[in-house]
N, C-alpha and C positions, 0 to 999 in steps of 0.2 A: 505495501501500498504506499503510494506515493503521498508526504504533506507537502503541502502548498501553502506559500502566503503570496496575495494577489492584491497589487494597489495600483487603484485608479485615481488620479487626483484631478477634477474638475476646478474651474474656477471661484467657486465658494463652496466646492464639498471634498471630502475625501472619502474613497469607498474602498473599505480593505475586507476582504476575507480570506477565511480558511478553507481549505481542500484537504478531505481525504479523497483521492482520484477524485472521479467526477462529482461527488459529495460534497456539499455546501456545510462545513460543520457550525460556523460560525461567520456573521457577517456585522460590519457596522459602517453606515455611513453617516461623518462628522459633518455639519454643518458650519461654515465661518458666516457672520455677520458683516458686511460691511465697518461697523464699527469694530472689530476683531481684528481685521486684514487693513485698515486707514494705517495703520503705524510703519508699514511696510513700503520702503519706497520702489521698490524692484519687486519682480516675481522671485527670484531667486532669495532675494530676500526672506521669502517663508520656509524657508529651507529646515530650519531646526523647529520653529512654532510646530511646523505640519508632523516632523519626525516626534518629537516631545509626547504629541495628541497621540498618535498612532501608538507610540510605544507606552501611553498609560494605559491606552483600552485592552491591550494586549495583556499586561501587567493585571489589568482587574479581573481577565477570564483566566488567568496564570498559564498562557502561553509566552515559551522562552523563542524566540527566533530561531536561535542556534538548533533546536530540535527540527527543525524544516530540513525537507529535503532540497529544496530548491526557493528561489525566489523570482518572482514575476510580476514585473511592472508594464504600464502601457507606455509604447515609444513617444518620444518626446521628437522635437523640428533636429532631425539630423541629417547630413547630407544625403543626397536621393540615390536610394539603394531598393534591392531586388525586394520581394515580398519574402516574408520568412521569416525566421526565431536567428537571435541573434546573443548572444553573451554581450554584455556591457561590460567593455574592456577601458582600461585607463584612457587611451586613446579616445575611445567615447565619451567618457566621462570629463574629461577637460574640453572637449567640443563642445559639450551639451553644457556643461557650470559656466563656459565662456559664452553661452548663447551666438556662438559663431555663425550656424545658420539659418536663427532667428529665435524669438520668445515667446514660451509658452508654459503652462501651469505643469503640463505635462514634463517636461524637463526637470521638474523639480523632483516628480516623483523618481525617473530615471537618477538624480543625485543622490537619494535617499537609498533606494536599493543598492546603487554600489556603496556607499557606507554601510549597510547591512553587512555586506560584502566582504567588506574587510575587516571588521570587526568580529565576523564569526566564520570565514574561511567559506560559505556558502558560494554556488553561484547564484547570479541575477542576469535572467535574460528576458526581451521583451521580443512579441510578436506584431508582424504587420503596422509597424509605426506608419502615420499618416503621411508622411515624404514618401510612401513605397512607390518606386517609378520603375513601370516596366513599359512603358509608350513603345510604338513602334515610330521610328524615324521621322516620318510623316508627320505624325499626329504634332510632333515640336515645333514644328517649321512657324511662323509668321511672315508677314510682308514688310519687314524692317530688318535689312541685316545688321546682324550682330545682339538681335534680340531670339526669346524661343519662348514657348510654352513650357510650364514645368508641372510634374505630376506633385499633385497632392489632396488628399481625400480621404473618405471615413472607410481607409483600406481593413480595419481592423474588423468592422461588422460587415464590409460586404463580402470580404473572403469566407468569414464564418459562416455567414447564409448561404454562400455558394455551395460551400462543404456539406450543409444541412439540406441542400437540396438534392444534391447530388445522392449524396447517401441514402435520401429519402425513394431514391429511385432506383436504387441498387447499382450506382454508376458513378465514378471517381470525377472530378472538377476537369480534367485531363481529357475528358472524353465528350465533352461539353461546350457549346459554346451561349451565354448568358447574356442579358443585360438586368445589371443589378442596380437598383433606383432606392438610394439613403434618403429617406424623407424627415427632416427634423428642424431646426432651428436655421441650419444649413444643408444645402441637399447636392449631393452628387450621384451621376448616372456614370455609369462605367460600362464598357464592353469588354465581357472575359471571354478570351479564345485561348479554350483549352486550358484555361487556368491562369491565364496572363492577364491582364486588363492591358488592353494595348491601346486605349483612348478613354477619357474621363475627364468631365469638367472638373477644374478646379475651385471649391469655391472659398478657398483662401486669396484667391487673387483675383476674386468677384468673377468666377465665371459660372455658366449656368444659370438656370430659373430663379425668378424673385422667390424668397422665401418668409419664413415668420418676421425674420430681422435683418434677411441682407438685400440689399435693389438686384443682384443678380445682374446678368453682362448689361452695361449701357453704352448705348451708342456714342461714337467716338463727341458728336457736338453738344450731346447731353454732359459728358466729363469738362467739356472745355466750361459749359456756365455754370456747372457745381463747384469746380474749381476757382473760379473767379468769383461766385457767390461768397466764398469761404476765403478770402484772401491768399489763394495758393498758397494753402497749408497744410500738406498730406497727412499728416496726423491728425487735424482736424474732419478731414475728408472720408479719412478710413474709416472713423466712429460715425459719419453720418451716413454711409453706406454698408459698415457692418453694426449691426447694434440698433438703427435708427431706419434704417431703410425696410422696404418690404412691407409688409401687412402692418407695421409699425408706423412707417410712414403715409401709407394709403388709406388706412382705416383706424389709423393710431392704437393698436393694440399686438401684442403676438400671441396672443391665449386662441390659439386656433377651434378649441371647443365653442370657447363663446364666439366666434368669428365664424363657424358654420354654422351657429343660430340665428345670428345675426342677418345673416346672408339668405335667409329664408324668406325675410320680410323688408330687406334695403336692397333696392338694385343698387347703388354705389358699394357697399362691401360685396354683393354676390358679383358683379362684376369681376374686382378683384380677385375671390377667390376664381374665377373661370379664367383669368389670365394666369396664376399661377399651375392653374392644371392645363392650361394650354401650352404654357412653357416646359413643364416635366415630359407633357406626352411629345412634343415637339422633340426635346432631348433624345428621350427612346426611341423617338423613329430614326434620329441622328445616327444612334449608337448600332441601331439595324443595320446600315447601310455602311457601318464600320466593319459590318460582321458578312457584309455582302448578302442581307436578308437570309440569312444561314444560322437564325436564331433558336436554339430549344426551347427556350422559357426566360420569360421574366421575370423579376423578382422585386418586388417591393417592401421595405424595410424601415427602420427605425420610427421615433415617436408619434410620427401622423400617421403612421398607417393602420392605428389604433382606431380611426375616424373612419366608417365603413361609407359614409356618405360620402367623402373624398375619395374612397377609393373607386367607388360607384361611378364618379363622374370621370375619373382617369380612365376605368375599363375600357368602354367603349369606342376610345379613343387609341388603344393600341394592342386589343387583343385580336384583330385582326393580322399581327405580324407575328405573333406566338400567344400560347396559354401564360397565363398570370397568375402567380403563386403570393400571397402575401404573408408575412414573417413581422408581424409588430415588435416595436420595441428594438433595444439593441444590448443585449447579455453581454457588455463589454467583458467582464469580471471572468465570465464562462467562456468567454471565446481565447482570454491569456489564460486560463487554467486549462483550457483542452490542449492549445496549442503548445503547454508545456509539457503536457503529459504524450503528446507525439513524440515531443524531442524526448526523453526520459524513456521511451517505450523503442524508441530506435525505428519508429515511424518515419520522422522528419528528421535530418539531421540539421545541424546551425550552420547559418550564412557567414561570409566572411565578409568582414567592413571595409 
């Protein structure tokens, strides 16, 4: 029996769980108020605060980290890498700690895991980091020399759902062509060719459909106007597009349950919902062309997939491409644990960073 300590940090939460093989023995979600986080000037400044809280919880349930077989954390903003399982080395730790490739709270989780590894002698791994990059070369090209698209998406959940669907029909992901749409605060839609995500919109870079909190892709003309309206300040514009964009901008809320109710009687809200649905379906269609129409199944996942009325709006626009299966939510802790178990059982080898 493998004992795993699994960690997933969010901007205002710390999720930690103990697994014995696939079974959750105990778990906790620690919530952090804006007042608690206010003293920290940078994300990395939160490291000691979060580490102490987790260790206090573990102590309260009489768990010693050294008794685990493996430590597993959510991947952070690393350099572009192939999907898979990676051991956090000193090189990776130094890059993440210095935020060389970007800043994100998951970087803090990687640093906490590495410190535990040093203290206990255990290995710490991450699975399918958000910067997973398996794009085909043609998908990188943009119309300006010296620039290119980069991959960044909900890789952990997309790849986990692809595995779950393949297992449900007794096949391997390497046997299938899938389109996976992760619908949450951000939306990413990927073309999975025999297990490799050869194209995907990057919501971190503003690509793809509008979502509850993000504007999605904007025409250059609109971007010029947005920049001018905010004194050409990239940081301000970033906050406008991510966090204050999408449904927040269009209808004043990011609560999709409430928005879907309002859409039943308010034409303006209904149009905003239809626009999001339209853009999701359009990007699913685009990924079907990437796969040359050879699509075995469309998979929809993420928090918004719980809303059957939203799925009912999407389905008729895309089910002529292929069958559609829905996997609501995003069990990131479970996905991390299952990846770690594949490594421990010899079913999947560590990748080289």
